[in-house]
PADO-60550 format. One record per residue (C-alpha): residue number from 1; x, y, z. Coordinates in nm, 2 decimals, m for minus. Each point is the difference from the previous one (the first is absolute). Layout:
// PADO-60550
NUM, X, Y, Z $
...
This chain:
// PADO-60550
1, 5.93, m17.92, m1.51 $
2, m0.02, m0.03, 0.38 $
3, 0.22, m0.31, m0.01 $
4, 0.26, 0.20, m0.18 $
5, m0.03, 0.28, 0.25 $
6, 0.04, m0.24, 0.29 $
7, 0.32, m0.14, m0.16 $
8, 0.13, 0.35, m0.04 $
9, m0.07, 0.06, 0.37 $
10, 0.21, m0.32, 0.08 $
11, 0.28, 0.13, m0.21 $
12, 0.00, 0.33, 0.20 $
13, m0.03, m0.12, 0.36 $
14, 0.07, m0.38, m0.02 $
15, m0.26, m0.28, m0.02 $
16, m0.02, m0.04, 0.38 $
17, m0.13, 0.36, 0.03 $
18, m0.29, m0.04, m0.24 $
19, m0.30, m0.17, 0.16 $
20, m0.29, m0.12, m0.21 $
21, m0.10, m0.33, 0.17 $
22, m0.08, m0.12, 0.35 $
23, m0.15, 0.19, 0.29 $
24, 0.04, 0.37, m0.07 $
25, m0.25, 0.12, 0.27 $
26, 0.28, 0.20, 0.17 $
27, 0.00, 0.22, m0.31 $
28, m0.36, m0.03, m0.12 $
29, m0.20, 0.02, 0.32 $
30, m0.04, 0.34, 0.18 $
31, 0.10, 0.04, 0.37 $
32, m0.37, 0.02, 0.11 $
33, m0.08, m0.32, m0.20 $
34, m0.29, 0.18, m0.16 $
35, 0.11, m0.04, m0.36 $
36, 0.22, m0.22, m0.21 $
37, 0.14, 0.06, m0.35 $
38, 0.18, m0.22, m0.26 $
39, 0.34, 0.11, m0.13 $
40, 0.15, m0.08, m0.33 $
41, 0.33, m0.04, 0.19 $
42, 0.16, 0.12, 0.32 $
43, 0.35, 0.14, m0.08 $
44, 0.26, 0.07, 0.26 $
45, 0.27, 0.24, m0.12 $
46, 0.32, 0.04, 0.20 $
47, 0.11, 0.35, m0.10 $
48, m0.12, 0.31, m0.18 $
49, 0.14, m0.08, m0.35 $
50, m0.20, m0.32, 0.01 $
51, m0.31, 0.19, 0.10 $
52, 0.06, 0.23, m0.30 $
53, 0.05, m0.29, m0.24 $
54, m0.32, m0.17, 0.13 $
55, m0.20, 0.32, m0.04 $
56, 0.13, 0.05, m0.36 $
57, m0.10, m0.36, m0.08 $
58, m0.35, 0.05, 0.14 $
59, m0.04, 0.34, m0.18 $
60, 0.09, m0.16, m0.33 $
61, m0.25, m0.28, 0.06 $
62, m0.27, 0.24, 0.13 $
63, m0.02, m0.19, 0.33 $
64, m0.09, 0.18, 0.32 $
65, 0.21, m0.02, 0.32 $
66, m0.10, m0.01, 0.36 $
67, 0.29, 0.09, 0.23 $
68, 0.00, m0.17, 0.33 $
69, 0.21, 0.04, 0.32 $
70, m0.11, m0.18, 0.32 $
71, m0.37, m0.03, m0.13 $
72, m0.12, 0.14, 0.33 $
73, m0.23, 0.27, m0.16 $
74, m0.36, 0.03, 0.11 $
75, m0.16, 0.15, m0.32 $
76, 0.06, m0.27, m0.26 $
77, 0.28, 0.20, m0.17 $
78, 0.27, m0.26, m0.03 $
79, m0.16, m0.32, m0.13 $
80, m0.08, m0.08, m0.37 $
81, m0.35, m0.01, m0.14 $
82, m0.16, m0.34, m0.08 $
83, 0.08, 0.01, m0.37 $
84, 0.33, m0.19, 0.01 $
85, 0.14, 0.27, m0.23 $
86, 0.19, 0.22, 0.26 $
87, 0.36, m0.05, 0.11 $
88, 0.08, 0.03, 0.38 $
89, 0.33, 0.17, 0.05 $
90, 0.11, m0.11, 0.35 $
91, 0.29, 0.21, 0.13 $
92, 0.08, m0.21, 0.31 $
93, 0.35, m0.10, m0.13 $
94, 0.10, 0.36, m0.03 $
95, 0.08, 0.04, 0.37 $
96, 0.34, 0.16, 0.03 $
97, 0.08, 0.31, 0.21 $
98, 0.23, 0.17, m0.25 $
99, 0.16, 0.26, 0.23 $
100, m0.03, 0.21, 0.32 $
101, 0.12, 0.36, m0.02 $
102, 0.05, 0.10, 0.37 $
103, 0.10, 0.36, m0.07 $
104, m0.31, 0.05, m0.23 $
105, m0.23, m0.20, 0.24 $
106, m0.12, m0.22, m0.29 $
107, m0.03, m0.37, m0.09 $
108, m0.04, m0.13, m0.35 $
109, m0.18, m0.34, m0.04 $
110, m0.16, m0.22, m0.26 $
111, m0.38, 0.01, m0.01 $
112, m0.03, m0.37, 0.10 $
113, 0.15, 0.06, 0.35 $
114, m0.23, m0.10, 0.28 $
115, m0.08, 0.31, 0.21 $
116, 0.10, m0.16, 0.33 $
117, 0.34, m0.09, m0.14 $
118, 0.06, 0.36, m0.10 $
119, m0.09, 0.11, 0.35 $
120, 0.25, m0.25, 0.14 $
121, 0.28, 0.10, m0.25 $
122, m0.05, 0.36, 0.09 $
123, 0.01, m0.07, 0.37 $
124, 0.32, m0.20, m0.02 $
125, 0.16, 0.30, m0.17 $
126, m0.12, 0.22, 0.28 $
127, m0.30, 0.16, m0.17 $
128, m0.38, m0.01, 0.00 $
129, m0.21, m0.07, m0.31 $
130, m0.34, 0.09, 0.15 $
131, m0.25, m0.15, m0.24 $
132, m0.19, m0.26, 0.21 $
133, m0.32, m0.19, m0.07 $
134, m0.17, m0.33, 0.09 $
135, 0.12, m0.18, m0.31 $
136, 0.37, 0.11, 0.04 $
137, 0.12, m0.36, 0.03 $
138, m0.12, m0.08, m0.35 $
139, m0.07, 0.32, m0.20 $
140, 0.27, 0.15, m0.22 $
141, 0.12, 0.35, m0.03 $
142, m0.09, 0.01, m0.37 $
143, m0.36, m0.08, 0.09 $
144, 0.01, 0.25, 0.29 $
145, 0.10, 0.27, m0.24 $
146, m0.23, m0.11, m0.28 $
147, m0.30, 0.04, 0.24 $
148, 0.15, 0.29, 0.20 $
149, m0.04, m0.20, 0.32 $
150, m0.06, 0.17, 0.33 $
151, 0.03, m0.19, 0.32 $
152, 0.04, 0.09, 0.37 $
153, 0.26, 0.28, m0.01 $
154, m0.15, 0.22, m0.27 $
155, m0.07, 0.27, 0.26 $
156, 0.37, 0.06, 0.04 $
157, 0.17, m0.13, m0.32 $
158, m0.27, 0.01, m0.27 $
159, m0.11, m0.26, m0.25 $
160, 0.23, m0.21, m0.22 $
161, 0.01, 0.29, m0.25 $
162, 0.15, 0.23, 0.27 $
163, 0.28, m0.26, 0.07 $
164, 0.10, m0.04, m0.36 $
165, 0.27, 0.22, m0.17 $
166, 0.04, m0.18, m0.33 $
167, m0.11, m0.29, m0.21 $
168, 0.12, m0.23, m0.27 $
169, m0.29, m0.09, m0.23 $
170, m0.06, m0.21, m0.31 $
171, m0.24, 0.18, m0.23 $
172, m0.28, m0.17, m0.20 $
173, 0.23, 0.00, m0.30 $
174, 0.27, m0.18, 0.19 $
175, 0.23, 0.29, 0.05 $
176, 0.18, 0.06, 0.33 $
177, m0.03, 0.34, 0.18 $
178, 0.30, 0.04, 0.23 $
179, m0.14, 0.23, 0.26 $
180, 0.17, m0.13, 0.32 $
181, 0.19, 0.32, 0.10 $
182, m0.05, 0.07, 0.37 $
183, m0.05, 0.37, m0.06 $
184, m0.24, 0.18, 0.24 $
185, m0.03, 0.29, m0.25 $
186, m0.04, m0.05, m0.37 $
187, m0.23, 0.25, m0.16 $
188, 0.06, m0.09, m0.37 $
189, m0.35, m0.05, m0.13 $
190, m0.28, m0.24, 0.08 $
191, 0.05, m0.22, 0.30 $
192, 0.00, m0.34, m0.16 $
193, 0.08, m0.17, 0.33 $
194, m0.32, 0.12, 0.16 $
195, m0.19, m0.09, m0.31 $
196, 0.11, m0.36, 0.01 $
197, m0.04, m0.04, 0.38 $
198, m0.36, m0.09, 0.06 $
199, m0.07, m0.10, m0.37 $
200, m0.04, m0.37, 0.09 $
201, 0.20, m0.13, m0.29 $
202, m0.22, 0.17, m0.26 $
203, 0.27, 0.24, m0.14 $
204, 0.32, m0.20, 0.04 $
205, 0.18, m0.25, 0.22 $
206, 0.20, 0.12, 0.30 $
207, 0.32, m0.21, 0.01 $
208, 0.19, 0.19, 0.27 $
209, m0.02, 0.30, 0.23 $
210, 0.21, 0.23, 0.20 $
211, m0.15, 0.05, 0.35 $
212, 0.04, 0.24, 0.28 $
213, 0.17, m0.12, 0.32 $
214, m0.02, 0.17, 0.35 $
215, 0.21, m0.01, 0.31 $
216, m0.11, m0.26, 0.25 $
217, m0.20, 0.16, 0.28 $
218, 0.16, 0.00, 0.34 $
219, m0.33, m0.12, 0.16 $
220, m0.33, m0.13, m0.10 $
221, m0.30, 0.00, 0.24 $
222, m0.34, m0.15, m0.06 $
223, m0.33, 0.06, 0.18 $
224, m0.34, m0.17, m0.02 $
225, m0.29, 0.22, 0.11 $
226, m0.38, m0.05, 0.03 $
227, m0.21, 0.30, m0.11 $
228, m0.37, 0.06, 0.05 $
229, m0.08, 0.10, m0.36 $
230, 0.15, 0.07, m0.34 $
231, m0.02, 0.37, 0.08 $
232, 0.23, m0.06, 0.30 $
233, 0.24, m0.20, m0.22 $
234, 0.03, 0.31, m0.23 $
235, 0.05, 0.22, 0.30 $
236, 0.27, m0.23, 0.13 $
237, 0.17, 0.02, m0.35 $
238, 0.01, 0.38, 0.03 $
239, 0.16, m0.03, 0.35 $
240, 0.25, m0.25, m0.14 $
241, 0.10, 0.24, m0.27 $
242, 0.04, 0.28, 0.25 $
243, 0.20, m0.20, 0.26 $
244, 0.20, m0.23, m0.23 $
245, 0.05, 0.21, m0.31 $
246, 0.20, m0.18, m0.27 $
247, 0.05, m0.29, 0.25 $
248, m0.35, m0.12, m0.06 $
249, 0.06, m0.29, m0.24 $
250, m0.31, m0.21, 0.03 $
251, m0.36, 0.06, 0.10 $
252, m0.25, m0.28, m0.06 $
253, m0.36, m0.03, 0.10 $
254, m0.18, m0.33, 0.06 $
255, m0.37, m0.06, 0.05 $
256, m0.12, m0.22, 0.28 $
257, m0.14, m0.27, m0.23 $
258, 0.32, m0.01, m0.20 $
259, 0.19, m0.07, 0.32 $
260, m0.25, m0.25, 0.12 $
261, 0.07, m0.21, m0.31 $
262, 0.37, m0.01, 0.09 $
263, m0.09, m0.10, 0.35 $
264, m0.23, m0.27, m0.13 $
265, 0.22, m0.15, m0.26 $
266, 0.34, 0.06, 0.16 $
267, m0.05, m0.01, 0.38 $
268, 0.37, m0.05, 0.06 $
269, 0.05, 0.36, m0.10 $
270, m0.17, 0.15, 0.31 $
271, m0.16, 0.31, m0.15 $
272, 0.00, 0.28, 0.26 $
273, m0.29, 0.23, 0.09 $
274, m0.22, m0.10, m0.30 $
275, m0.30, m0.06, 0.22 $
276, 0.02, 0.33, 0.17 $
277, m0.07, 0.25, m0.28 $
278, m0.14, 0.01, m0.35 $
279, 0.35, 0.08, m0.14 $
280, 0.36, m0.05, 0.09 $
281, 0.30, 0.19, m0.14 $
282, 0.35, m0.12, m0.06 $
283, 0.25, 0.28, m0.02 $
284, 0.38, 0.01, m0.03 $
285, 0.26, 0.26, 0.08 $
286, 0.35, m0.03, m0.15 $
287, 0.25, 0.23, 0.16 $
288, 0.35, 0.10, m0.12 $
289, 0.12, 0.13, 0.33 $
290, m0.04, m0.27, 0.27 $
291, m0.25, m0.24, 0.15 $
292, m0.04, 0.22, 0.31 $
293, m0.09, 0.30, m0.22 $
294, m0.25, m0.22, m0.20 $
295, m0.16, m0.13, 0.32 $
296, m0.03, 0.35, 0.14 $
297, m0.19, 0.11, m0.31 $
298, m0.22, m0.31, 0.01 $
299, m0.08, 0.06, 0.37 $
300, m0.10, 0.36, m0.06 $
301, m0.22, m0.10, m0.30 $
302, m0.19, m0.27, 0.20 $
303, m0.03, 0.22, 0.30 $
304, m0.17, 0.27, m0.21 $
305, m0.21, m0.26, m0.18 $
306, m0.13, m0.14, 0.33 $
307, m0.08, 0.35, 0.13 $
308, m0.19, 0.09, m0.32 $
309, m0.20, m0.33, 0.02 $
310, 0.11, m0.12, m0.35 $
311, 0.17, m0.30, 0.15 $
312, m0.16, m0.23, 0.26 $
313, 0.28, m0.25, 0.05 $
314, 0.35, m0.07, m0.15 $
315, 0.29, m0.23, 0.01 $
316, 0.36, 0.09, m0.11 $
317, 0.23, m0.27, m0.13 $
318, 0.29, m0.05, 0.23 $
319, 0.23, m0.14, m0.27 $
320, 0.03, m0.07, m0.37 $
321, m0.15, m0.35, 0.04 $
322, m0.31, 0.14, 0.16 $
323, m0.02, 0.27, m0.27 $
324, 0.02, m0.26, m0.27 $
325, m0.27, m0.20, 0.17 $
326, m0.23, 0.30, m0.01 $
327, 0.07, 0.06, m0.37 $
328, m0.06, m0.37, m0.07 $
329, m0.35, 0.03, 0.14 $
330, m0.07, 0.29, m0.23 $
331, 0.14, m0.19, m0.30 $
332, m0.20, m0.31, 0.08 $
333, m0.34, 0.17, m0.05 $
334, m0.02, m0.08, m0.38 $
335, 0.10, m0.37, 0.07 $
336, m0.26, m0.03, 0.28 $
337, m0.26, 0.15, m0.23 $
338, 0.08, m0.25, m0.27 $
339, m0.03, m0.28, 0.26 $
340, m0.35, 0.14, 0.09 $
341, m0.11, m0.04, m0.36 $
342, m0.01, 0.18, m0.34 $
343, m0.05, 0.37, 0.03 $
344, m0.03, 0.32, m0.20 $
345, 0.32, 0.21, 0.03 $
346, 0.04, 0.38, m0.05 $
347, 0.32, 0.20, 0.00 $
348, m0.11, 0.36, 0.03 $
349, 0.14, 0.33, 0.09 $
350, m0.19, 0.30, 0.16 $
351, 0.13, 0.32, 0.14 $
352, 0.08, m0.08, 0.37 $
353, m0.24, 0.27, 0.12 $
354, m0.29, m0.17, m0.18 $
355, 0.06, m0.36, 0.10 $
356, m0.22, 0.00, 0.31 $
357, m0.30, 0.13, m0.19 $
358, 0.07, m0.24, m0.29 $
359, 0.01, m0.30, 0.23 $
360, m0.31, 0.10, 0.18 $
361, m0.19, 0.07, m0.32 $
362, 0.11, m0.31, m0.19 $
363, m0.04, m0.23, 0.30 $
364, m0.36, 0.11, 0.03 $
365, m0.07, m0.04, m0.37 $
366, 0.14, m0.36, m0.02 $
367, m0.17, m0.10, 0.32 $
368, m0.33, 0.13, m0.13 $
369, 0.04, m0.18, m0.34 $
370, 0.13, m0.33, 0.15 $
371, m0.11, m0.07, 0.36 $
372, 0.27, m0.17, 0.20 $
373, 0.28, 0.09, m0.24 $
374, 0.34, 0.00, 0.18 $
375, 0.25, 0.28, m0.07 $
376, 0.37, m0.07, 0.01 $
377, 0.14, 0.35, 0.02 $
378, 0.37, 0.06, 0.04 $
379, 0.30, 0.17, m0.16 $
380, 0.24, 0.29, m0.02 $
381, m0.19, 0.28, 0.16 $
382, 0.32, 0.21, 0.00 $
383, m0.03, 0.05, m0.37 $
384, m0.38, m0.04, m0.04 $
385, 0.01, m0.35, m0.15 $
386, m0.26, m0.25, 0.13 $
387, m0.05, m0.36, m0.08 $
388, m0.37, 0.02, 0.03 $
389, m0.10, m0.37, m0.05 $
390, m0.34, m0.16, 0.02 $
391, m0.07, m0.35, 0.14 $
392, m0.32, m0.20, m0.03 $
393, m0.24, m0.01, 0.29 $
394, 0.10, m0.26, 0.26 $
395, m0.27, m0.25, m0.11 $
396, 0.06, 0.06, m0.37 $
397, 0.19, m0.19, m0.27 $
398, 0.31, 0.20, m0.10 $
399, 0.01, m0.13, m0.36 $
400, m0.36, 0.08, m0.06 $
401, 0.05, 0.34, 0.17 $
402, 0.29, 0.08, m0.23 $
403, m0.20, m0.11, m0.31 $
404, m0.33, 0.17, 0.09 $
405, 0.11, 0.31, 0.18 $
406, 0.34, 0.12, m0.13 $
407, m0.14, 0.24, m0.26 $
408, m0.25, 0.15, 0.25 $
409, 0.27, 0.04, 0.26 $
410, 0.25, 0.15, m0.24 $
411, m0.25, 0.25, m0.12 $
412, m0.09, 0.12, 0.36 $
413, 0.37, 0.02, 0.10 $
414, 0.13, 0.17, m0.32 $
415, m0.29, 0.24, m0.02 $
416, 0.08, 0.10, 0.36 $
417, 0.37, 0.04, m0.08 $
418, m0.09, 0.23, m0.29 $
419, m0.23, 0.20, 0.22 $
420, 0.29, 0.07, 0.23 $
421, 0.24, 0.08, m0.29 $
422, 0.21, m0.31, 0.06 $
423, 0.16, m0.27, m0.21 $
424, m0.12, m0.36, m0.07 $
425, 0.36, m0.12, 0.00 $
426, 0.26, 0.13, 0.25 $
427, 0.29, m0.25, m0.03 $
428, m0.12, m0.33, m0.16 $
429, m0.03, 0.14, m0.36 $
430, m0.28, m0.04, m0.25 $
431, 0.08, m0.33, m0.18 $
432, m0.29, m0.16, m0.17 $
433, m0.22, m0.01, 0.31 $
434, m0.06, 0.38, 0.02 $
435, 0.02, 0.07, m0.38 $
436, m0.37, 0.06, m0.04 $
437, m0.03, 0.19, 0.32 $
438, 0.29, 0.23, m0.10 $
439, m0.19, 0.10, m0.31 $
440, m0.29, 0.10, 0.21 $
441, 0.19, 0.19, 0.27 $
442, 0.29, 0.16, m0.20 $
443, m0.07, 0.32, m0.19 $
444, m0.03, m0.03, m0.38 $
445, 0.29, 0.24, m0.04 $
446, 0.23, m0.21, 0.22 $
447, m0.10, m0.32, m0.18 $
448, 0.07, 0.17, m0.34 $
449, 0.35, 0.10, 0.10 $
450, 0.06, m0.35, 0.14 $
451, m0.11, m0.16, m0.33 $
452, 0.22, 0.24, m0.20 $
453, 0.31, m0.10, 0.21 $
454, m0.09, m0.37, m0.04 $
455, m0.03, 0.04, m0.38 $
456, 0.32, 0.19, m0.02 $
457, 0.22, m0.24, 0.19 $
458, m0.18, m0.33, m0.09 $
459, m0.16, 0.05, m0.34 $
460, m0.04, m0.38, m0.05 $
461, m0.17, m0.04, 0.34 $
462, 0.22, m0.29, 0.10 $
463, 0.10, 0.12, 0.35 $
464, m0.24, m0.15, 0.25 $
465, m0.32, 0.08, m0.20 $
466, m0.33, 0.03, 0.18 $
467, 0.16, 0.15, 0.31 $
468, m0.02, 0.36, 0.13 $
469, m0.16, 0.16, m0.31 $
470, m0.18, m0.13, m0.30 $
471, 0.15, 0.05, m0.34 $
């Protein structure tokens, strides 16, 4: 039966777009190289009708589908299991920007479009598409929406969900929902768009999206500041809100050890101020008036911050090149951590006001449980999202540490997150990696509603099974 199904796939998308032999690691190995599956076939549709036809074929055969964009996810949500019975639907060929509506400030694009390409297309048209994250050179907008990605500008523009006005979706039955209208107001029942965004391919397949655009800012200023504690970083954030208002577009915090890894593995980047304080902050001000106005705001902010003692030193980028260099340091932390060895990652969110106490409490618990453990703490302080990662002691074996300590570390971190009323997944999603933890930390009522939605929209359970919620 599977041979017949593969032949049907070839009839739909062409033989060259159905992969069953050779090296399929690009589709079967997750980005962190922690797990590898085995696909029945990798199928590469070129348009939405082909996706619908493929889904109908799989539904008829009772074969499950794993939808994949750039395969840059961190929670094992976009690779097949090891059964050899799942079809990987790779949407990379669907990469057309369908239209830009300047008057409506929207752009409509296929889900396989690379995020950085969308940023470039918007900029050439004179607009800003503000979604920005480390993997933007390879992740796709469909994957960004399926996981409700965050990134570095959430504090001003919101997550991927906030940047999406409409979707085109292929349902589990192979029907097409045409919901691409760029309306900002549409109160005609349940919001299906928001239901599909963040569902990680478990309810349907996003094939296109209508996205918000913004006018390009007249000026963008970036500063790098050292702060004496996490409490002072939170104080600086409050001052930034007060002085910059809506102009505050980014506010990142980076621990000293996290920056030391960048300095160690990428010495050409010249990390500023990292040896002077336990934390550094990277903040950005985008101004729609003028560069002089933006600089005046920045100067007032830093002057107040120095007077209040929440900043001990700071550098302000003199031009866009320097600003990009500072952001590149921030984005290099995950790569430097990977170069240091296997590690235990956490993508958590806590109310900003509770973050200092959370960090102090959880640091102490981990250090007591595992002497010498190294904490790679960085992330989007502006919206309460920390990448609170844990590295083996300097003299330890990273593979053994991951194998022996991951369950213990996760329990300590996630129990602490629960104590502070936070979330165990802020922007990376649940995937398969956090499936068991979600059942422990999500309320039974919430899980019951989620299962009911899954059953209603995907009664056969063919849409990315074993992810987000158990059937």
